[in-house]
N, C-alpha and C positions, 0 to 999 in steps of 0.2 A: 504494500500500500504506500503510494507516494502522497505526500502532503504538500500542496502547492499554494503559494500566496499570489494572488492576482490583484495588485493595486489597480484601481480604476478611477478615472475622472469622468467616466461615461462618454469619452470622446471616441472618434473613429479609430484613433491610434490604439486606445485601450481595447476596443472591440477587435481590431486586427490581432493584437497580442493574444486575446482570449481564443479567437478562431484558430490561430496557428497552434496554440497550446493544446486545445482539445483535439485537433486533428493529429498532432504529433503523439499524443498520449491516448489515443482512442482505444487501444487494447490493454491499457494499464489501469489497474484499480487506483483511483485517486479521490482524495478529499480536497476540494478547491475552496479556499477561503478568499472571497472577493472583498477587498478592503477599499473603503472610500473614506477620505478625510474631509470633514466639513465642520463648520461651527454649529453650535446648538440651534441657531435660528434656521438653518437649512436642513434640519433633521427630517422633517416631514417630506420635503422635496427629495431628499436622498432615498427615503423609503420608496417613494413612487418610482424613482429612477431604477432602483434595484428590481422592482416588480417588472418594469419594462425590459430590463436586461435579462431577467430570468425567462420572460416570455420569448425574447429573441433567441436565447440559447436553446430553449425547448423546441422552437420551430426549426432552427438550423441543425440541431443535433438531437433529433428525437430518439427515444428508446435506448440510450446508452446507459446500461445498468452499472457500468464500471465507474461512473462519475457521480459524485455527490457534492452539492454546493451549499456553502454557508456564507452568510453576509455579515460584514463587520463595518460599523460606522464608528470612527474615532474622531475626537476633537483635539488631539495632540497635534504637534507638527507632523508632517508627512514622514520625515526620517524617524522620529521617535515612534510613531505608530507602526511602521514597518519593523523596526528593531524589536519592539515589545511583542508583536505577533510572531515574529520569527522565533523568538525564544519561547514564548508561551505555548505555541502550537507545534513546536519542534519541526519547523518548516524545512522541507528538503530542497525546494526551489522557489525563487521569487522571479516571476515573469511579468514584465510590464512593457507597454508600448511607450515610445518616446519619439518626438519629432526629430531629435538629433541636432537641434540648433539651440545654442544658448547665446550669450553675449558675443562669443567668437564663432564665426561661421565654420571654423575648422574643427570644432568639437564633434565627436562621433555620437554622443548621447546627450539627452536633455538634462536639465538641472536636477530634477527629482531623481532620475535614474543614477546620475553621478553621485548625488548625496547618499542614496541608498547603498551604493557600493563602498564609498569612502568611509561612511560613518557606521 
């Protein structure tokens, strides 16, 4: 059983990371923890976005009994939320989508992805 953390901002980049992950691990038993970081005021909107994401996953990948999904909403910083979940859930892999552009056009990964790796 693999335990995978999928941070999401509900963007198309996040969706692409989820799609590629589910395809890559389609024959592997996995628990997926889908993490979104938002302030308390956005909690209701985040729950609605999770419902939409779950519906999109169910339509795109129906009937995969190998995959189980859990949603997480955190109010910490992104880096802290990823670190805490990686430790608490004993995460095997963290997979996230990133635009790959930060302040410098030459960077390979986005700011959040870079911080998750560095910190």
